[in-house]
C-alpha positions as CSV (number, residue, x, y, z in Angstrom):
1,X,169.3,105.2,102.1
2,X,170.1,102.2,104.1
3,X,168.3,100.5,107.0
4,X,169.6,98.4,109.9
5,X,167.8,95.1,110.0
6,X,167.6,92.6,112.8
7,X,168.8,89.0,112.0
8,X,165.3,87.6,112.1
9,X,161.9,89.1,111.0
10,X,158.5,88.2,112.2
11,X,156.2,86.6,109.7
12,X,152.6,87.7,109.5
13,X,149.6,86.3,107.7
14,X,147.8,88.9,105.6
15,X,144.4,89.9,107.1
16,X,141.5,88.0,105.5
17,X,138.2,89.2,104.3
18,X,136.2,85.9,104.1
19,X,132.9,86.7,102.5
20,X,131.0,83.5,101.9
21,X,129.4,85.0,98.8
22,X,132.8,86.0,97.3
23,X,133.9,83.2,95.0
24,X,136.5,83.6,92.4
25,X,136.6,80.3,90.4
26,X,139.7,79.6,88.4
27,X,142.0,82.1,90.0
28,X,144.7,79.6,90.9
29,X,144.8,78.3,87.3
30,X,144.9,81.8,85.8
31,X,147.8,82.7,88.1
32,X,149.7,79.6,87.1
33,X,149.0,80.1,83.4
34,X,150.5,83.6,83.4
35,X,153.4,83.2,85.9
36,X,154.7,80.1,84.0
37,X,155.2,82.4,80.9
38,X,157.5,84.9,82.6
39,X,160.7,82.8,82.2
40,X,159.8,82.0,78.6
41,X,159.3,85.7,77.9
42,X,162.7,86.5,79.3
43,X,164.3,83.8,77.1
44,X,162.9,85.2,73.9
45,X,165.6,86.4,71.4
46,X,167.0,89.9,72.1
47,X,165.7,91.3,68.9
48,X,162.1,90.2,69.7
49,X,162.3,91.7,73.2
50,X,163.7,95.0,71.8
51,X,160.7,95.1,69.4
52,X,158.5,95.0,72.5
53,X,160.1,98.0,74.1
54,X,158.5,101.4,74.2
55,X,161.0,104.1,75.2
56,X,158.4,106.9,74.7
57,X,156.4,105.4,77.6
58,X,159.6,105.4,79.7
59,X,159.4,101.6,79.4
60,X,156.1,101.4,81.1
61,X,154.6,99.6,78.1
62,X,155.9,96.2,76.9
63,X,159.3,94.8,77.7
64,X,161.6,96.5,80.2
65,X,165.0,95.3,81.5
66,X,167.7,97.4,83.1
67,X,165.9,100.7,82.5
68,X,164.9,101.5,86.1
69,X,167.4,102.9,88.5
70,X,168.1,101.7,92.0
71,X,168.6,104.2,94.9
72,X,172.4,103.7,94.2
73,X,171.9,105.2,90.8
74,X,172.8,101.9,89.1
75,X,170.5,100.3,86.6
76,X,168.2,97.5,88.0
77,X,169.3,94.3,86.5
78,X,167.7,92.1,89.1
79,X,164.4,91.7,87.4
80,X,162.6,91.8,84.0
81,X,159.2,93.3,83.5
82,X,156.4,93.3,81.0
83,X,153.8,96.0,81.3
84,X,150.3,96.2,79.7
85,X,146.8,97.5,80.2
86,X,144.7,94.3,80.8
87,X,141.5,96.1,80.0
88,X,142.1,98.4,77.1
89,X,144.7,97.8,74.3
90,X,144.5,101.4,73.0
91,X,143.7,103.7,75.9
92,X,143.9,106.9,73.8
93,X,144.2,107.8,70.1
94,X,144.8,111.6,70.7
95,X,148.5,112.3,70.1
96,X,148.5,115.1,72.6
97,X,147.3,112.8,75.3
98,X,149.9,110.2,74.4
99,X,152.6,112.9,74.6
100,X,151.3,114.3,77.9
101,X,150.6,111.0,79.6
102,X,152.9,108.5,78.0
103,X,152.8,106.1,81.0
104,X,149.2,105.4,80.4
105,X,148.0,106.4,76.9
106,X,150.5,104.5,74.8
107,X,149.0,101.3,73.2
108,X,149.9,97.8,74.4
109,X,152.7,95.8,72.7
110,X,152.2,92.0,72.6
111,X,154.5,89.3,71.4
112,X,151.8,88.1,69.0
113,X,154.0,85.7,67.0
114,X,156.7,84.8,69.5
115,X,154.5,84.1,72.5
116,X,150.8,84.5,71.6
117,X,149.5,82.9,74.7
118,X,150.8,85.8,76.8
119,X,148.1,88.2,75.8
120,X,145.2,85.9,76.8
121,X,146.8,84.9,80.1
122,X,147.8,88.4,81.0
123,X,144.3,89.9,80.3
124,X,142.4,87.1,82.0
125,X,144.3,87.3,85.3
126,X,144.4,91.1,85.2
127,X,140.7,91.6,84.6
128,X,139.9,89.1,87.4
129,X,142.1,90.9,89.9
130,X,140.6,94.3,88.9
131,X,137.1,93.0,89.5
132,X,138.0,91.8,93.0
133,X,139.9,95.0,93.6
134,X,136.9,97.1,92.8
135,X,134.9,95.2,95.5
136,X,137.6,96.0,98.0
137,X,137.6,99.7,96.9
138,X,133.9,99.8,97.8
139,X,134.6,98.7,101.3
140,X,137.6,101.0,101.6
141,X,135.2,103.9,100.7
142,X,132.8,102.8,103.4
143,X,135.5,102.8,106.0
144,X,136.9,106.2,105.0
145,X,133.5,107.9,104.7
146,X,132.9,107.2,108.4
147,X,135.7,109.6,109.4
148,X,136.3,112.0,106.6
149,X,134.6,113.6,103.6
150,X,135.1,111.6,100.4
151,X,137.0,113.1,97.5
152,X,134.4,115.0,95.4
153,X,131.7,113.0,97.3
154,X,132.6,110.0,95.0
155,X,133.5,106.6,96.3
156,X,136.7,104.9,95.3
157,X,134.9,102.2,93.4
158,X,133.4,104.6,90.9
159,X,136.6,106.6,90.5
160,X,138.5,103.4,89.6
161,X,135.7,101.8,87.6
162,X,135.8,104.5,85.0
163,X,139.6,104.6,84.7
164,X,141.2,103.6,81.4
165,X,144.8,103.3,82.7
166,X,145.0,100.2,85.0
167,X,148.4,98.7,84.5
168,X,149.5,95.1,84.9
169,X,153.2,94.1,85.4
170,X,154.5,90.6,84.9
171,X,157.8,90.3,86.8
172,X,160.6,87.8,86.6
173,X,163.2,88.2,89.3
174,X,166.4,86.7,87.8
175,X,168.0,83.6,89.4
176,X,170.6,84.3,92.1
177,X,174.1,83.6,90.9
178,X,176.9,81.8,92.7
179,X,178.8,85.0,93.2
180,X,175.9,86.4,95.3
181,X,176.1,83.7,97.9
182,X,179.0,85.4,99.7
183,X,178.0,86.6,103.2
184,X,176.5,90.0,103.1
185,X,176.2,90.0,99.3
186,X,172.4,89.9,99.3
187,X,170.8,92.9,101.1
188,X,167.4,93.0,102.6
189,X,166.1,94.7,99.4
190,X,168.2,92.6,97.1
191,X,165.5,92.0,94.5
192,X,163.7,95.3,94.9
193,X,164.4,98.6,96.7
194,X,162.1,99.9,99.4
195,X,159.3,101.9,97.7
196,X,155.6,102.7,97.7
197,X,153.4,102.4,94.6
198,X,151.7,105.5,93.2
199,X,148.5,103.9,92.2
200,X,145.4,103.4,94.4
201,X,145.5,99.7,95.2
202,X,148.1,97.2,94.2
203,X,146.9,93.7,93.6
204,X,149.5,90.9,94.1
205,X,149.8,87.3,93.3
206,X,152.1,85.1,95.5
207,X,155.5,84.5,94.0
208,X,156.2,81.3,91.9
209,X,159.7,80.1,92.3
210,X,161.4,78.2,89.4
211,X,164.7,76.5,88.6
212,X,165.3,75.5,85.0
213,X,161.7,76.4,84.1
214,X,160.4,73.9,86.7
215,X,158.2,75.0,89.6
216,X,159.9,74.5,93.0
217,X,159.3,75.4,96.7
218,X,161.2,78.5,97.7
219,X,164.5,77.2,99.1
220,X,164.7,80.1,101.7
221,X,161.9,80.6,104.1
222,X,163.1,84.2,104.7
223,X,162.8,85.2,101.0
224,X,159.8,87.1,99.5
225,X,157.8,90.2,100.2
226,X,158.5,92.5,103.2
227,X,156.6,95.5,104.3
228,X,157.4,98.2,106.8
229,X,154.5,98.6,109.3
230,X,153.2,101.9,110.7
231,X,155.1,101.2,113.9
232,X,158.4,101.0,111.8
233,X,158.5,97.2,112.3
234,X,159.6,95.1,109.3
235,X,157.5,92.0,108.7
236,X,157.4,89.3,106.0
237,X,154.0,88.9,104.3
238,X,152.8,85.4,103.7
239,X,149.8,84.5,101.5
240,X,149.0,81.4,99.4
241,X,148.8,80.5,95.8
242,X,145.0,80.7,96.0
243,X,145.0,84.2,97.5
244,X,145.2,87.7,96.1
245,X,146.8,90.4,98.3
246,X,146.1,94.1,98.0
247,X,148.3,96.9,99.2
248,X,147.2,100.4,99.9
249,X,149.1,102.8,97.6
250,X,149.8,106.5,97.4
251,X,146.6,107.7,95.6
252,X,144.4,106.0,98.2
253,X,146.5,107.9,100.8
254,X,145.7,111.2,99.1
255,X,142.0,110.6,98.3
256,X,141.3,109.4,101.8
257,X,143.2,112.4,103.3
258,X,145.5,110.0,105.2
259,X,142.8,107.6,106.6
260,X,144.5,104.9,104.4
261,X,148.3,104.6,104.5
262,X,150.6,103.7,101.6
263,X,152.7,100.6,102.2
264,X,156.5,100.7,101.9
265,X,157.7,97.3,100.7
266,X,160.6,95.4,99.2
267,X,161.5,91.9,98.0
268,X,164.3,89.8,99.3
269,X,166.0,87.2,97.2
270,X,166.6,83.7,98.5
271,X,170.0,83.0,100.0
272,X,172.2,80.0,100.5
273,X,173.6,77.3,98.2
274,X,170.1,75.8,97.5
275,X,169.0,79.2,96.0
276,X,171.5,78.8,93.1
277,X,169.6,79.2,89.8
278,X,166.3,80.0,91.4
279,X,164.1,82.7,89.8
280,X,160.8,84.2,91.0
281,X,157.7,85.1,88.9
282,X,154.8,87.3,90.1
283,X,152.1,89.5,88.7
284,X,151.2,92.9,90.0
285,X,148.1,94.9,89.0
286,X,148.2,98.7,89.6
287,X,144.6,99.7,90.1
288,X,144.5,103.5,89.6
289,X,142.5,106.5,88.7
290,X,142.3,107.8,85.2
291,X,145.2,109.9,84.0
292,X,143.1,113.1,84.1
293,X,141.6,112.4,87.6
294,X,142.2,115.5,89.8
295,X,144.1,114.9,93.0
296,X,144.2,117.6,95.7
297,X,147.1,117.0,98.1
298,X,146.0,117.9,101.6
299,X,148.4,119.5,104.2
300,X,147.6,116.7,106.7
301,X,149.6,114.2,104.6
302,X,153.1,115.8,105.1
303,X,155.2,113.2,103.3
304,X,153.7,114.3,100.0
305,X,155.0,117.8,100.5
306,X,158.5,116.6,99.5
307,X,157.1,116.3,96.0
308,X,154.0,118.5,96.0
309,X,153.3,121.9,97.4
310,X,150.6,122.2,100.2
311,X,147.1,122.0,98.7
312,X,148.5,121.7,95.2
313,X,146.2,120.2,92.6
314,X,147.6,117.7,90.0
315,X,146.1,115.1,87.7
316,X,147.0,111.5,88.5
317,X,149.1,111.4,85.3
318,X,151.1,114.5,86.4
319,X,151.7,113.1,89.9
320,X,152.8,109.8,88.4
321,X,155.5,111.6,86.3
322,X,156.8,113.4,89.4
323,X,157.0,110.2,91.3
324,X,158.8,108.4,88.5
325,X,161.3,111.3,88.2
326,X,161.9,111.1,92.0
327,X,162.6,107.4,91.7
328,X,164.8,107.3,88.6
329,X,166.7,110.6,88.4
330,X,169.9,110.4,90.4
331,X,169.8,114.0,91.6
332,X,166.4,113.3,93.1
333,X,167.7,110.5,95.3
334,X,167.7,112.4,98.6
335,X,164.3,113.8,97.9
336,X,163.0,110.2,97.3
337,X,164.6,109.0,100.5
338,X,162.9,111.7,102.5
339,X,159.6,110.7,101.0
340,X,160.0,107.0,102.0
341,X,161.1,108.0,105.5
342,X,158.0,110.2,105.9
343,X,155.6,107.5,104.7
344,X,156.6,105.1,107.4
345,X,157.4,107.6,110.1
346,X,156.3,106.1,113.5
347,X,154.5,109.3,114.3
348,X,151.8,108.2,111.9
349,X,150.5,105.5,114.3
350,X,146.9,106.6,113.9
351,X,146.8,105.3,110.4
352,X,145.1,102.0,109.8
353,X,146.1,98.5,108.5
354,X,148.1,98.7,105.3
355,X,147.7,95.4,103.6
356,X,144.6,93.4,103.0
357,X,144.3,89.9,101.4
358,X,141.3,88.2,100.0
359,X,141.2,84.4,100.1
360,X,140.1,82.9,96.8
361,X,137.7,80.0,97.3
């Protein structure tokens, strides 16, 4: 699916929740410690990286490069990923669970010998972003409960707090090459296709741009994270190195019965001669229910009906597999396009703000 984009996009600051009592000391340092490792991880010998792969988890544990598919059906070679659970190294020991929910029940794989500092940095930042995300989930519950009955009379904080399958993803968007500077070569979604996440909340660090393993200022002010608003407008999201951003994702949409709206987003690569050799590192934390958490898909959220029957009940793990199939299997391309179109359909104007940011003091 393609979109027609205007030549310039408005830039918005993420909405702030400035609680004087909310202090997260050390966040900026934890962010830097982890993001600086992404290029080093990418540069490890191929045999080491292959040893970190986990095909059984569909490459959702450990090292992943070129395994995802873009909407074109081609393999995504724009970015490298490293996935791990920052809270639990071995989420499950039951072989039947690992077979049924391979995305979440497979054990972590760390480069213990080749890059031992990765595990400490990954877990430290991931746990901090989870703690802050749970505070936000509490306030999301308070908002939703004012207008709708909560899922099973439970608030989001408790649903997420007991989960064993939160997932962190360290991303390295590969440097733009000279051949990509030709006019029109870099599309709006040149580093990441438009998509929504299937977790509950997605925690995000701001991107760190590097050339030759040295931190630099982004050479293109138009590069970075873009979201599609509920009025169908595309905006660039700006937040600082000392801030954590949180996006509303699919499961929050389902559990809130549409009071919260999932956020379609993409990432644009920098353009121009100054962007040559520039890579981008970032960390994403998928805060999500346990794999066996029951989801009931209400009829009032019509875009899910492309994947799920009205009032169908699935576990979060089952729903995740359907979503992954819709993203990565070529014959499901049209179905996935319909899903994204429905998520940001302008008729959903009653839905509330999609992205929240917490300033780290």
